[in-house]
C-alpha positions in Angstrom: 0.0 0.0 0.0 1.6 3.3 -1.0 1.6 6.4 1.1 -1.2 7.8 -1.0 -3.5 4.9 -0.1 -3.5 5.3 3.7 -3.5 7.8 6.4 -2.1 7.6 10.0 -4.6 7.5 12.8 -3.9 7.6 16.5 -5.5 6.1 19.6 -4.4 5.4 23.2 -2.2 2.6 22.0 -0.3 4.6 19.4 -0.3 5.1 15.6 -1.9 2.9 12.9 -2.2 3.1 9.2 -5.8 3.2 7.9 -7.0 3.2 4.3 -7.2 6.7 3.1 -10.9 6.4 2.0 -12.1 4.7 5.2 -14.4 6.6 7.5 -13.2 4.6 10.5 -10.2 5.2 12.7 -7.5 3.4 14.6 -9.7 1.3 17.0 -11.7 -0.1 14.1 -8.6 -0.8 12.2 -7.2 -2.7 15.1 -10.4 -4.8 15.2 -10.0 -5.6 11.5 -6.5 -6.8 12.2 -7.3 -8.6 15.4 -10.4 -10.5 14.2 -9.9 -12.0 10.8 -12.2 -14.8 11.7 -15.5 -15.3 9.7 -16.0 -12.5 7.3 -19.4 -12.1 8.8 -20.3 -8.5 9.5 -22.8 -7.1 12.0 -26.3 -7.1 10.5 -27.9 -4.0 8.8 -30.5 -3.8 11.5 -27.9 -3.7 14.2 -26.0 -0.9 12.5 -29.3 1.0 12.1 -29.9 0.7 15.8 -26.4 1.9 16.6 -26.9 5.0 14.5 -30.2 5.7 16.2 -28.7 5.3 19.7 -25.9 7.8 18.7 -28.5 10.2 17.3 -30.6 10.1 20.4 -27.6 10.3 22.7 -26.4 13.5 21.0 -29.9 15.0 21.2 -30.1 14.3 25.0 -26.5 15.6 25.6 -27.5 18.8 23.8 -30.7 19.1 26.0 -28.7 18.5 29.1 -26.0 21.1 28.1 -23.4 18.4 27.9 -22.7 19.0 24.2 -22.6 22.1 22.2 -25.2 22.7 19.5 -22.8 22.6 16.5 -21.3 19.2 17.4 -24.7 17.8 18.5 -26.4 18.6 15.3 -23.4 17.4 13.3 -23.4 14.1 15.2 -27.1 13.7 14.7 -26.9 14.3 11.0 -24.1 11.7 10.6 -25.8 9.2 12.9 -29.0 9.3 10.9 -26.9 8.7 7.7 -25.5 5.6 9.5 -29.0 4.5 10.5 -30.2 4.9 7.0 -27.5 2.6 5.7 -25.6 5.1 3.7 -22.2 4.1 5.1 -22.5 0.3 5.7 -19.3 -0.3 3.8 -17.5 1.4 6.6 -18.6 -1.1 9.2 -16.1 -4.0 8.5 -15.7 -5.4 12.0 -16.2 -9.2 12.3 -19.1 -10.6 14.4 -16.6 -12.6 16.3 -14.8 -9.8 18.2 -14.6 -8.5 21.7 -17.5 -9.9 23.6 -18.8 -6.5 24.8 -19.1 -5.3 21.2 -16.7 -2.5 22.0 -15.2 -2.8 18.5 -18.6 -2.2 16.9 -19.4 0.7 19.2 -16.0 2.3 18.4 -16.6 1.6 14.7 -19.8 3.6 14.9 -18.2 6.3 17.1 -15.3 6.8 14.6 -17.4 6.8 11.5 -19.9 9.2 12.9 -17.1 11.4 14.3 -15.3 11.5 10.9 -18.6 12.5 9.1 -19.6 14.9 11.8 -16.3 16.7 11.7 -17.2 17.5 8.1 -20.5 19.0 9.1 -19.4 20.9 12.2 -18.3 24.2 10.7 -14.6 23.6 11.5 -15.1 22.1 14.9 -13.4 18.7 15.5 -15.7 15.9 16.7 -14.0 13.3 18.8 -15.3 9.7 18.7 -15.1 9.2 22.5 -15.4 12.7 24.0 -18.4 13.7 21.8 -20.0 10.8 19.9 -19.7 8.4 22.9 -20.4 11.0 25.5 -22.5 9.7 28.5 -22.2 6.2 27.0 -20.3 3.0 27.3 -20.1 0.0 24.9 -21.5 -1.9 27.9 -24.9 -0.1 27.7 -24.9 0.9 24.0 -24.5 -2.7 22.6 -27.3 -4.2 24.8 -29.5 -1.3 23.9 -28.8 -1.8 20.2 -29.6 -5.5 20.5 -33.0 -4.8 22.1 -33.7 -1.9 19.7 -32.7 -3.7 16.5 -34.7 -6.8 17.5 -37.8 -4.7 18.5 -37.7 -2.9 15.2 -37.3 -6.1 13.2 -40.2 -7.8 15.1 -42.4 -4.8 14.5 -41.5 -4.0 10.9 -40.7 -7.5 9.5 -41.8 -10.6 11.4 -45.2 -9.6 12.8 -46.4 -8.3 9.5 -45.1 -11.4 7.7 -46.8 -13.7 10.2 -50.0 -11.7 9.8 -49.8 -12.0 6.0 -49.3 -15.8 6.3 -52.2 -16.1 8.7 -54.5 -14.2 6.3 -53.3 -16.3 3.3 -54.2 -19.5 5.2 -57.5 -18.0 6.1 -58.3 -17.1 2.5 -57.3 -20.5 1.2 -59.3 -22.3 3.9 -62.3 -20.2 2.9 -61.9 -21.5 -0.7 -61.3 -25.2 -0.1 -62.2 -25.7 3.6 -65.4 -27.6 2.9 -63.5 -30.5 1.5 -63.6 -33.5 3.9 -60.5 -35.6 4.0 -59.0 -38.5 5.9 -57.4 -37.5 9.2 -54.1 -39.1 10.2 -52.5 -39.9 13.5 -49.1 -41.7 13.6 -49.2 -41.1 9.8 -51.9 -43.7 9.7 -55.6 -43.2 8.7 -57.8 -41.7 11.4 -61.2 -40.1 11.6 -62.1 -37.5 8.9 -61.8 -33.7 9.2 -62.2 -30.8 6.9 -59.4 -28.9 5.2 -60.7 -25.9 7.1 -60.2 -27.7 10.4 -56.7 -28.8 9.4 -55.7 -25.4 8.1 -57.3 -23.8 11.1 -54.8 -25.5 13.3 -52.0 -23.9 11.2 -53.6 -20.5 11.8 -53.8 -21.1 15.5 -50.1 -22.0 15.6 -49.2 -18.7 13.7 -51.5 -16.7 15.9 -50.0 -18.2 19.1 -46.5 -17.4 17.7 -47.6 -13.7 17.2 -49.0 -13.6 20.7 -45.7 -15.0 22.1 -43.7 -12.3 20.4 -46.1 -9.7 21.7 -45.8 -11.0 25.2 -42.0 -10.5 25.1 -42.2 -6.9 24.0 -42.4 -5.3 27.4 -39.0 -6.7 28.3 -37.6 -6.2 24.8 -38.6 -2.6 24.8 -36.7 -2.0 28.1 -33.3 -0.5 27.3 -29.9 -0.6 29.0 -29.0 2.9 28.0 -27.9 5.0 31.0 -26.1 2.2 32.8 -22.7 3.1 31.2 -19.9 0.8 32.4 -21.3 -1.5 35.1 -24.9 -0.2 35.7 -24.2 2.7 38.0 -24.5 5.3 35.3 -21.1 6.8 35.9 -20.3 9.8 33.6 -24.0 10.0 32.6 -26.7 12.4 33.8 -29.3 10.5 35.9 -32.0 11.3 33.3 -29.9 10.3 30.4 -31.2 6.8 29.8 -34.9 7.7 30.2 -34.5 10.7 27.8 -32.7 8.5 25.2 -35.5 6.0 25.4 -38.1 8.8 24.9 -36.3 10.2 21.9 -36.0 6.7 20.4 -39.7 6.1 21.0 -40.6 9.1 19.0 -38.2 8.2 16.2 -39.3 4.6 15.9 -42.9 4.6 17.0 -42.1 1.9 19.6 -43.0 2.2 23.3 -39.4 2.2 24.6 -38.3 2.8 28.2 -35.2 2.6 30.4 -34.8 -0.8 32.1 -35.9 -0.9 35.7 -32.6 -2.5 36.7 -29.6 -1.3 34.7 -27.3 -3.8 36.4 -29.4 -6.7 35.1 -29.7 -5.0 31.7 -25.9 -5.0 31.3 -25.0 -8.3 33.0 -27.7 -10.6 31.6 -29.3 -11.2 28.2 -32.3 -13.1 29.4 -34.7 -11.2 27.2 -32.7 -12.0 24.1 -32.8 -15.7 25.2 -36.5 -15.5 25.8 -37.1 -13.9 22.4 -34.9 -16.5 20.7 -37.0 -19.2 22.3 -40.2 -17.6 20.9 -38.5 -17.5 17.5 -37.6 -21.2 17.8 -41.2 -22.0 18.6 -42.3 -20.2 15.5 -39.7 -22.1 13.5 -41.2 -25.3 14.9 -44.7 -24.2 13.8 -43.5 -23.4 10.3 -41.8 -26.8 10.1 -45.1 -28.5 11.0 -47.0 -26.6 8.3 -44.3 -27.1 5.7 -44.2 -30.9 6.4 -48.0 -31.2 6.3 -47.8 -29.5 2.8 -45.1 -31.9 1.7 -47.0 -35.0 2.8 -50.3 -33.7 1.3 -48.5 -33.0 -2.0 -46.6 -36.3 -2.1 -47.0 -38.4 -5.2 -48.5 -37.7 -7.7 -49.0 -41.5 -8.0 -47.3 -43.2 -5.1 -48.0 -40.6 -2.4 -51.1 -39.0 -0.7 -51.7 -36.7 -3.7 -54.3 -34.7 -1.7 -53.0 -31.4 -3.1 -50.7 -30.1 -5.9 -48.4 -27.3 -4.9 -47.6 -24.7 -7.5 -44.9 -26.0 -9.9 -42.1 -23.5 -9.5 -39.0 -25.2 -11.0 -37.8 -28.5 -12.5 -37.2 -31.0 -9.7 -34.5 -33.2 -11.0 -31.4 -33.0 -13.2 -32.0 -36.7 -14.3 -35.7 -37.4 -14.0 -37.7 -35.4 -16.6 -41.0 -33.9 -15.5 -40.3 -34.3 -11.8 -41.5 -31.3 -9.6 -40.6 -31.0 -5.9 -42.1 -29.1 -3.0 -39.2 -26.7 -3.0 -40.8 -23.9 -0.9 -41.8 -26.2 2.1 -38.3 -27.6 1.9 -36.7 -24.2 2.0 -38.9 -23.2 5.0 -37.9 -26.4 6.9 -34.2 -25.5 6.3 -34.9 -22.0 7.6 -36.4 -23.5 10.7 -33.4 -25.7 11.2 -31.1 -22.6 11.1 -33.3 -20.7 13.5 -33.3 -23.6 16.0 -29.5 -23.7 15.7 -29.3 -20.0 16.2 -31.4 -20.4 19.4 -28.9 -22.8 20.7 -26.1 -20.3 20.1 -28.1 -17.4 21.8 -28.9 -19.7 24.7 -25.2 -20.6 25.3 -24.2 -16.9 24.8 -26.8 -15.8 27.3 -25.1 -17.9 29.9 -22.0 -15.8 29.5 -23.0 -13.0 31.8 -20.0 -12.7 34.1 -20.6 -10.4 37.1 -21.5 -7.0 35.5 -21.4 -7.8 31.8 -22.4 -10.4 29.2 -19.4 -11.0 27.0 -21.0 -12.7 23.9 -23.1 -9.7 22.8 -22.2 -9.5 19.1 -23.0 -13.2 18.4 -26.3 -12.8 20.3 -27.2 -9.8 18.0 -26.2 -11.6 14.9 -28.1 -14.8 15.5 -31.2 -13.0 16.9 -31.5 -10.7 13.9 -30.8 -13.5 11.4 -33.5 -15.6 12.9 -36.0 -12.8 12.7 -35.1 -12.0 9.1 -35.2 -15.6 8.0 -38.5 -16.3 9.6 -40.1 -13.2 8.1 -38.9 -14.1 4.6 -39.9 -17.8 5.0 -43.4 -17.0 6.3 -44.1 -14.7 3.3 -42.7 -17.2 0.8 -44.6 -20.1 2.3 -47.9 -18.1 2.0 -47.3 -16.6 -1.4 -45.6 -19.4 -3.2 -47.1 -22.6 -1.6 -50.4 -22.1 0.3 -52.0 -19.4 -1.8 -51.8 -21.5 -5.0 -52.1 -25.1 -4.2 -54.9 -27.1 -5.9 -57.0 -29.7 -4.1 -57.2 -33.2 -5.6 -60.8 -33.9 -4.6 -61.0 -37.2 -6.4 -58.0 -38.6 -4.6 -59.2 -37.4 -1.3 -62.7 -38.9 -1.8 -61.3 -42.3 -2.9 -59.2 -42.5 0.2 -62.0 -41.3 2.5 -64.5 -43.9 1.2 -62.1 -46.7 1.9 -60.9 -45.5 5.2 -61.7 -48.4 7.6 -61.4 -46.1 10.6 -64.8 -44.6 9.7 -66.2 -47.6 11.6 -65.3 -45.7 14.8 -68.6 -43.8 14.5 -70.5 -47.1 14.9 -68.9 -48.0 18.2 -71.7 -46.6 20.4 -74.2 -48.6 18.3 -72.5 -52.0 17.6 -69.6 -52.0 20.0 -65.8 -51.9 19.6 -65.3 -55.6 18.8 -67.8 -55.8 16.0 -66.5 -52.5 14.6 -63.0 -53.8 14.6 -64.1 -56.9 12.6 -65.9 -54.7 10.0 -62.8 -52.5 9.7 -60.5 -55.5 9.2 -62.7 -57.1 6.6 -63.2 -53.8 4.7 -59.4 -53.3 4.6 -58.6 -56.9 3.7 -61.1 -56.8 0.8 -60.5 -53.2 -0.3 -64.2 -52.4 0.0 -65.9 -49.3 1.4 -66.8 -49.5 5.1 -70.5 -48.8 4.5 -70.7 -51.8 2.2 -69.2 -54.2 4.7 -71.1 -52.7 7.6 -74.3 -53.3 5.8 -73.5 -57.0 5.7 -72.2 -57.4 9.3 -73.9 -54.8 11.5 -77.6 -55.4 11.1 -78.1 -51.7 10.5 -80.1 -50.6 7.5 -78.7 -48.5 4.7 -80.4 -45.3 5.8 -79.0 -45.6 9.3 -75.5 -46.4 8.0 -75.6 -43.5 5.6 -76.4 -41.2 8.4 -73.9 -42.6 10.9 -71.0 -42.9 8.4 -71.5 -39.5 6.7 -67.9 -38.2 6.6 -69.0 -34.5 6.7 -71.1 -35.2 9.7 -68.3 -37.0 11.4 -66.2 -33.9 11.3 -68.6 -32.2 13.7 -67.9 -34.6 16.5 -70.4 -35.9 19.1 -71.9 -39.3 19.7 -73.9 -41.3 17.2 -76.9 -43.4 18.1 -78.6 -46.1 16.0 -82.1 -44.6 15.8 -83.8 -41.2 16.0 -82.9 -38.1 14.0 -79.2 -38.5 14.2 -78.6 -35.4 16.2 -75.4 -35.3 18.3 -75.4 -35.5 22.0 
């Protein structure tokens, strides 16, 4: 690198060469050199949150007369540029860095200070003295974790889950009247409607949304104001609450300072809780995706109850083969999210005395899980559920020959005779009604009423005579 391609920056440890076009300074450069580990950078949502925290902090410092107007406005202008993603190329620090995230905090401080110095009418803006004023990496990074996750939940995941839920509801409205064979243990069971089956999917999604909402009061509680260990040293007593108020107005979220700043710095229990909720949603999406795969299986040797949209050729060697690619992709997303949860859980255990020391990897995995689940939920709804076709003939054929239908006769003829009818129907490949007419002593009209698949989906107890109303 020639002398024209770098400049010399200084920090408390001495001089360091930095690329001439880089907005960062010496501490970021040291992190680049110290952590050549993964090539993974901190997520866009996390950088956005860092920018917003620096923006709010400068505003509060101005209000508290701890920062002059020229520098405060310059810092706020630069911070919003960072939040908007205009300088992401200047955030090169690896995810696997110092456990407090100090390198990422200083990366933000240096980039913002460099930009703000250009906007400050000749005044120099210092990354520590001005941009980081009243702050510590130890409260900034936990705050950025909560803020970035809260924004991602509000702006990405909850809307995506709502869209998926509505897509399932519309599809169920279109095809829900179809009666099909139920399955337990992957074996034939009593019938149900597609609306009932898909309604269970909707409940899973709705419960997932409720779980996310239940975590919000803790997620919206911020560590800002705790500074180094939770005491708030070098920060005004109102600093944290005022930062939370500014961030609330900027983001539309109901944010507040954490009731215990020592806990907010030393523990990441809320991140672990949220990750667990994300894991549960991943499990729900896996269930739905696998149901779709099984229902779509075939078209000749499987269940062939539905046909998913044909999106791409399914084989490089078998012409005409089409695979359930979207449910498979969603299942892989779920596997990744479940793995991410294991990482967040282990990282959450690393709160040693007054600080958790695995903050960057918590942020990375938490935000990746939110992003993946949001994209997977939208794709599952739009590219699989919205467009599948129901194979009513295949469903009707299987339903007619389902020997388990004889369960409805148990209150009338007893379990033992019912089992004999079921076995004979299965062995001879004949409809249950036909065999029951020969063996049960019940007339055709009674059997038609008792074994009506649509009626069986409504539950209740059948009796041999009368009007056939349920008890």
